[in-house]
Structures are given as structure tokens and as C-alpha cells.
C-alpha positions in Angstrom: 115.2 109.5 -25.6 115.1 112.4 -27.2 116.3 116.3 -26.5 114.1 119.3 -25.8 115.6 122.6 -26.9 114.1 125.9 -26.2 115.3 128.0 -28.9 115.4 131.6 -27.0 116.2 135.3 -26.5 113.7 138.5 -25.3 115.0 140.7 -28.5 113.1 140.2 -30.9 114.6 140.2 -35.0 117.1 138.1 -33.4 116.5 134.9 -36.2 114.6 133.1 -33.4 111.7 131.9 -35.5 113.8 131.3 -38.8 116.2 129.1 -36.5 113.8 127.1 -35.3 111.6 126.4 -38.4 114.8 125.6 -40.3 116.6 123.9 -38.3 113.8 121.7 -37.7 113.4 121.2 -41.0 117.0 120.7 -41.7 117.1 118.0 -38.8 114.3 116.5 -40.6 116.2 116.0 -44.0 118.8 114.0 -41.7 116.7 111.4 -40.8 115.9 113.0 -37.0 112.1 112.2 -36.2 111.5 116.2 -34.9 108.6 118.2 -33.2 108.5 122.0 -33.2 106.1 123.7 -30.6 105.0 127.0 -31.6 105.3 129.0 -27.9 105.2 132.6 -29.5 101.7 134.3 -29.6 102.5 135.4 -33.3 102.6 132.0 -34.3 105.2 132.8 -37.1 106.8 129.4 -37.1 102.8 128.1 -37.8 102.3 130.4 -40.8 106.0 129.7 -41.9 105.5 126.0 -42.7 102.2 126.6 -44.4 99.7 126.2 -41.3 97.1 128.5 -41.8 97.3 130.0 -38.3 93.1 130.8 -38.2 92.3 127.5 -38.5 93.9 125.8 -35.6 91.9 124.7 -33.0 94.2 122.9 -30.8 97.6 124.0 -30.3 99.9 125.4 -27.5 96.8 127.4 -25.6 95.0 124.1 -25.0 98.4 122.5 -24.0 99.5 124.7 -21.7 95.9 124.8 -20.2 95.7 120.8 -20.4 92.2 120.6 -21.6 94.2 118.6 -24.4 96.9 116.1 -25.0 100.0 116.8 -26.4 98.6 114.2 -29.2 95.7 115.9 -30.4 97.3 119.3 -30.9 100.5 117.6 -33.1 100.0 118.6 -37.1 102.2 116.9 -39.8 103.9 119.3 -42.2 105.2 118.9 -45.7 108.7 118.9 -44.1 109.9 115.3 -44.4 110.4 114.0 -40.2 109.0 117.2 -39.2 105.6 117.5 -36.6 104.2 120.9 -35.4 102.4 121.8 -32.1 101.5 125.5 -33.7 100.6 128.5 -32.2 97.1 130.8 -32.4 96.8 134.5 -31.2 95.1 133.2 -28.1 98.2 132.7 -26.9 98.4 135.8 -25.8 95.9 135.7 -23.1 97.8 132.3 -21.3 100.4 134.9 -19.0 97.0 136.3 -17.6 95.3 132.8 -17.1 98.2 130.7 -15.9 99.3 133.6 -13.3 97.3 131.8 -10.2 97.9 128.3 -11.0 99.4 126.3 -9.0 102.9 125.1 -10.7 102.0 127.2 -13.7 105.9 127.3 -14.4 105.8 123.2 -15.4 102.6 123.4 -17.3 104.4 122.4 -20.8 106.8 120.0 -19.1 103.9 118.2 -17.9 102.1 117.8 -21.4 105.1 117.2 -23.3 107.8 115.5 -21.4 106.3 112.0 -22.6 107.1 112.8 -26.4 110.5 112.6 -25.6 110.4 108.6 -26.6 109.2 109.6 -30.0 110.8 111.9 -31.0 114.5 112.5 -31.4 114.5 116.5 -31.1 111.7 118.6 -29.8 112.2 122.5 -30.7 110.3 125.2 -28.7 110.3 128.5 -30.7 110.2 130.8 -27.7 108.2 134.3 -27.8 110.3 137.5 -27.3 109.9 137.9 -24.4 111.2 136.6 -20.6 107.2 135.7 -19.3 105.1 132.8 -18.0 105.2 131.2 -21.6 109.5 131.5 -22.2 109.8 130.5 -18.3 107.7 127.2 -19.3 109.8 126.5 -22.3 112.8 126.5 -20.0 111.6 124.6 -17.8 110.9 122.1 -20.0 114.1 121.9 -21.9 117.1 120.1 -21.9 118.9 122.8 -23.4 118.8 126.6 -25.0 120.2 127.7 -28.5 120.4 131.7 -28.0 120.5 133.0 -31.5 122.1 136.8 -31.9 122.2 138.9 -34.5 125.3 140.3 -36.0 124.5 143.7 -35.6 125.4 146.9 -33.3 123.0 145.7 -30.2 124.0 142.4 -30.3 125.2 141.8 -26.7 122.1 143.8 -25.0 120.0 142.3 -23.2 122.3 139.1 -23.3 123.2 139.1 -19.9 119.4 139.6 -19.0 118.7 136.2 -20.5 121.8 134.5 -19.0 120.5 135.6 -15.8 117.2 134.3 -16.6 118.7 130.8 -17.5 120.7 131.0 -14.4 117.5 131.4 -12.2 115.4 128.7 -14.0 118.7 126.4 -13.4 118.2 127.3 -9.5 114.3 126.9 -9.1 113.0 125.2 -12.0 115.2 123.3 -14.0 118.6 122.4 -12.5 119.9 120.2 -15.9 119.0 123.1 -18.0 122.0 123.5 -20.3 123.0 126.0 -22.9 123.2 124.2 -25.8 125.0 127.2 -27.8 125.2 130.7 -28.9 124.6 131.1 -33.0 125.1 134.2 -34.7 122.9 135.0 -37.2 122.2 137.9 -40.0 126.0 137.7 -40.3 127.1 139.9 -43.4 131.2 139.3 -44.2 131.1 142.8 -46.2 130.6 144.9 -42.8 133.0 145.4 -40.5 130.4 145.8 -37.8 129.3 142.2 -38.7 133.0 140.7 -38.5 133.1 142.6 -35.1 130.4 141.0 -33.4 131.8 137.5 -34.3 134.8 138.4 -33.0 133.3 140.1 -29.9 131.0 136.8 -29.1 133.7 134.2 -29.9 136.2 136.1 -27.9 134.0 136.3 -24.6 131.6 133.1 -24.8 134.7 130.6 -27.0 133.5 127.2 -26.3 129.7 128.3 -26.3 128.8 128.9 -29.6 128.3 127.1 -32.5 130.6 126.5 -35.8 128.1 127.4 -37.9 127.1 130.8 -39.0 124.2 131.8 -40.3 124.6 134.7 -43.3 122.2 137.0 -44.7 120.3 135.8 -47.3 117.7 137.0 -49.4 116.1 133.6 -50.0 115.8 132.7 -46.3 113.6 135.9 -45.8 111.2 135.2 -48.7 110.4 131.4 -47.4 108.4 131.8 -44.8 105.9 134.2 -47.3 105.4 130.9 -49.0 104.6 129.2 -45.9 107.8 126.7 -46.8 111.2 126.2 -44.8 114.7 127.3 -46.8 115.0 123.7 -47.2 111.7 123.0 -49.4 112.2 126.2 -50.9 115.5 126.7 -52.1 117.5 123.8 -50.9 120.6 125.1 -53.2 120.6 128.2 -50.9 123.6 129.9 -48.7 120.5 129.5 -46.1 119.7 125.9 -46.9 123.7 125.4 -46.8 124.0 127.1 -43.1 121.1 125.3 -41.6 122.0 122.1 -42.4 125.4 122.6 -41.1 124.2 123.9 -37.9 121.7 120.7 -37.8 125.0 118.4 -38.6 127.0 120.2 -36.1 124.2 119.6 -33.2 124.1 116.3 -34.2 127.6 115.4 -33.9 127.4 117.3 -30.3 124.9 115.2 -29.1 126.0 112.0 -30.2 129.8 112.8 -29.3 
């Protein structure tokens, strides 16, 4: 039985999509069967895996509308063992279109829960908001990974997100767990980066992943080539970090 993990934080620019794409690719390289669902209208995870966003005819939008089955939307990527359900800009409209539908928070869950028999891990790249799209992701997920950048306003908004997760647990999905907080964009030369790490580890000790994602030029270059860091530069610091995170996740879920 596979596991569905949402990667969420309503703050933009914290490394959500970078984490979604590269963790998915790393799990694939470690011989897990992985599906990445792009649930962000910006569709960066889709283009970051080399899929032309304009050419997407069936994707997350059709899944949420229940006009197509999940199987119709799945595309193979060039990354080993990694499939993708792509997004398109039309996903922007979904929040308005679902608003008066019954059980609107469960649309994604209904569409994908049977895929847990097919994949080891299903990762959902969430939009940088706490709207209906993210709510659908959290309702369908078993757990959530929260990326936190090692910068000044790192913890701002975290309380809000944790409250949202609490209310999702209460109302929609009592089994939702926090998989872990992931520190991203770490620069060991900066005192601030080190302070943020200390602060987060002090407040959330057990919840924080041991792996820390360091700032890495190759990591930010990879998406413009439509490749994960594993395909783009397997020897880079970024690739090493994400492989280590994937291994930590596998170990944690096997213990």
C-alpha cells in the first residue's frame, strides 16, 4: 500500500516545487514507484520535469472536475520510476468552479485514492495558498512535508499552516500526519541560516528532518532544462541532499 504525501506551505519561494520534483526523482532512483501530482496552477513541477505545459490536455484540473480518470492524466517522465499528473494554467479556475459542489474538499481524494495500490509514494505539489486546492491535497494525503527556508521570515506563517492542518485533521482527515519539517536554502556561511536551523530544531525537535537542503546553483538551474537535479547533475550538492532526504523518508516509513 502506497503513501500519499502533500508538500505544502502557503508561503511562496520556500522550495516546495524544488522539493516535490527532486524528492520524487530521488525516490524513483532508489527504486520506488512514484507519482507526482502537480496541484499548483503555476505548473512549475510540470515544466520542471520537461513536460510542455501548453500541451497538457488532461491533468489535475480534469481530475478535480471528475471529467477524466486519474489513469487518463498520468504521463511518463524521463526520470526512472517517476510518473506525473501535470497541471495547466486552467487550474486557476478550479477554486471558483468547485465552490458550490457537494463534498468539494474530497474531489482529489476520490480521484486518486485507488492509486495507492499502484505506487509506493504519491507526492502532491501544493499551491502557495491555503485555498481549496491545498485543502483537497491535505484531505487526500496521509501526511504532509512542510519546507521552511532558512531565512529571516522562516517561521512566519508556519503557525497558520499548522492550524490549517489541525482543522483538516478535525474535520476532513483525522489520519493526516506531519511527515516532517524540511529546512531548505541553507547557507552555512550565514549566521542567520544557522540561527533559523537552531530555532526550528529547538521548537519542533522530533518533527524536523535530519537532512537539510543547502543552497545550490545547480539546483536552481535544473528546472530551466526541464530536468530533476538527479538527471541534471547527479554529483551536485543538491542531488546528494535530495537523495539523502529520500533515504530518510524510506527508512522512516519502513521502521
